[in-house]
C-alpha positions as YAML, in Angstrom:
chain: A
units: angstrom
residues:
- id: 1
  name: MET
  ca: [0.00, 0.00, 0.00]
- id: 2
  name: ARG
  ca: [1.23, 3.46, -0.85]
- id: 3
  name: ILE
  ca: [-0.17, 6.96, -1.19]
- id: 4
  name: ALA
  ca: [0.07, 7.89, -4.87]
- id: 5
  name: GLU
  ca: [-0.91, 11.53, -4.28]
- id: 6
  name: ILE
  ca: [-3.16, 13.91, -2.39]
- id: 7
  name: THR
  ca: [-5.07, 16.25, -4.67]
- id: 8
  name: SER
  ca: [-7.65, 19.02, -4.40]
- id: 9
  name: ILE
  ca: [-6.28, 20.35, -1.13]
- id: 10
  name: VAL
  ca: [-8.44, 23.22, 0.11]
- id: 11
  name: ARG
  ca: [-7.87, 25.09, 3.36]
- id: 12
  name: ASP
  ca: [-10.95, 25.69, 5.52]
- id: 13
  name: GLU
  ca: [-11.13, 28.97, 7.39]
- id: 14
  name: SER
  ca: [-10.88, 28.55, 11.15]
- id: 15
  name: HIS
  ca: [-11.19, 31.04, 13.97]
- id: 16
  name: ILE
  ca: [-8.47, 29.25, 15.91]
- id: 17
  name: TYR
  ca: [-5.13, 30.53, 14.62]
- id: 18
  name: TYR
  ca: [-3.04, 27.51, 15.69]
- id: 19
  name: ILE
  ca: [-5.20, 24.90, 13.90]
- id: 20
  name: ASN
  ca: [-5.20, 24.67, 10.10]
- id: 21
  name: ARG
  ca: [-8.05, 22.57, 8.66]
- id: 22
  name: TYR
  ca: [-7.99, 21.10, 5.15]
- id: 23
  name: LYS
  ca: [-10.19, 19.07, 2.78]
- id: 24
  name: ALA
  ca: [-8.50, 16.88, 0.19]
- id: 25
  name: THR
  ca: [-8.75, 13.80, -2.01]
- id: 26
  name: ALA
  ca: [-6.34, 10.90, -1.54]
- id: 27
  name: VAL
  ca: [-5.28, 8.47, -4.26]
- id: 28
  name: VAL
  ca: [-4.13, 5.22, -2.66]
- id: 29
  name: GLU
  ca: [-2.66, 2.16, -4.39]
- id: 30
  name: PHE
  ca: [-3.24, -1.21, -2.73]
- id: 31
  name: LEU
  ca: [-4.11, -4.75, -3.71]
- id: 32
  name: SER
  ca: [-3.18, -4.00, -7.35]
- id: 33
  name: LYS
  ca: [-5.79, -1.26, -7.70]
- id: 34
  name: GLN
  ca: [-6.08, 2.48, -7.22]
- id: 35
  name: VAL
  ca: [-8.73, 3.99, -4.95]
- id: 36
  name: SER
  ca: [-9.61, 7.67, -4.61]
- id: 37
  name: PHE
  ca: [-11.57, 9.09, -1.67]
- id: 38
  name: PRO
  ca: [-12.18, 12.46, 0.02]
- id: 39
  name: PHE
  ca: [-11.01, 13.09, 3.57]
- id: 40
  name: ASN
  ca: [-10.37, 15.90, 6.06]
- id: 41
  name: PHE
  ca: [-7.26, 16.61, 8.10]
- id: 42
  name: PHE
  ca: [-5.94, 19.27, 10.39]
- id: 43
  name: ILE
  ca: [-2.55, 20.38, 11.62]
- id: 44
  name: GLU
  ca: [-2.34, 21.73, 15.15]
- id: 45
  name: MET
  ca: [0.68, 23.68, 16.39]
- id: 46
  name: ASN
  ca: [1.48, 23.31, 20.09]
- id: 47
  name: PRO
  ca: [3.08, 26.06, 22.24]
- id: 48
  name: LEU
  ca: [6.55, 24.52, 21.96]
- id: 49
  name: GLY
  ca: [6.55, 24.48, 18.16]
- id: 50
  name: GLY
  ca: [5.60, 20.86, 17.57]
- id: 51
  name: LYS
  ca: [2.88, 19.90, 15.12]
- id: 52
  name: THR
  ca: [0.17, 17.25, 15.37]
- id: 53
  name: ILE
  ca: [-1.55, 15.93, 12.24]
- id: 54
  name: ASN
  ca: [-5.01, 14.36, 12.58]
- id: 55
  name: VAL
  ca: [-6.87, 12.62, 9.75]
- id: 56
  name: GLU
  ca: [-10.68, 12.50, 9.77]
- id: 57
  name: SER
  ca: [-13.64, 11.38, 7.67]
- id: 58
  name: LEU
  ca: [-12.12, 8.31, 6.01]
- id: 59
  name: PRO
  ca: [-14.62, 6.03, 4.24]
- id: 60
  name: ARG
  ca: [-15.39, 2.83, 6.14]
- id: 61
  name: ASP
  ca: [-15.88, 0.71, 3.02]
- id: 62
  name: LEU
  ca: [-12.20, 0.47, 2.02]
- id: 63
  name: ASP
  ca: [-10.89, -3.06, 1.46]
- id: 64
  name: TYR
  ca: [-7.80, -2.35, 3.54]
- id: 65
  name: PRO
  ca: [-7.15, -1.76, 7.26]
- id: 66
  name: LEU
  ca: [-7.54, 1.90, 8.22]
- id: 67
  name: LEU
  ca: [-4.56, 2.25, 10.58]
- id: 68
  name: PRO
  ca: [-1.86, 1.76, 7.88]
- id: 69
  name: ILE
  ca: [-3.74, 4.16, 5.59]
- id: 70
  name: ILE
  ca: [-3.95, 6.80, 8.34]
- id: 71
  name: LYS
  ca: [-0.23, 6.41, 9.13]
- id: 72
  name: ALA
  ca: [0.73, 6.72, 5.46]
- id: 73
  name: LEU
  ca: [-1.52, 9.77, 5.01]
- id: 74
  name: LYS
  ca: [0.03, 11.46, 8.05]
- id: 75
  name: ASP
  ca: [3.54, 10.82, 6.70]
- id: 76
  name: TYR
  ca: [2.60, 12.16, 3.26]
- id: 77
  name: ILE
  ca: [0.92, 15.25, 4.77]
- id: 78
  name: CYS
  ca: [4.00, 15.86, 6.96]
- id: 79
  name: THR
  ca: [6.18, 15.76, 3.82]
- id: 80
  name: LEU
  ca: [3.88, 18.24, 2.06]
- id: 81
  name: GLU
  ca: [3.87, 20.53, 5.11]
- id: 82
  name: LYS
  ca: [7.66, 20.51, 5.46]
- id: 83
  name: GLY
  ca: [8.01, 21.31, 1.75]
- id: 84
  name: ASN
  ca: [5.53, 24.22, 2.05]
- id: 85
  name: LYS
  ca: [3.23, 22.58, -0.50]
- id: 86
  name: LEU
  ca: [0.01, 23.11, 1.49]
- id: 87
  name: PRO
  ca: [-2.21, 26.14, 0.74]
...
């Protein structure tokens, strides 16, 4: 299983300045097929400068365990965030 890409990333406006909320579409390759699904995630900055990434709204009908998908999405989002590729 691997994350092929995350597309259509749109930032949601939030009144809390240390939480950035996003909506996106993930393209995941697993079991010799490609699946695309929408999901939400947010990045929260803590007072010491660390960042926490949370993934929400994943579809429950995927034919793959959710924990590895969530871990891979968090890693991919972290890479995008470090490369300043998020809106």
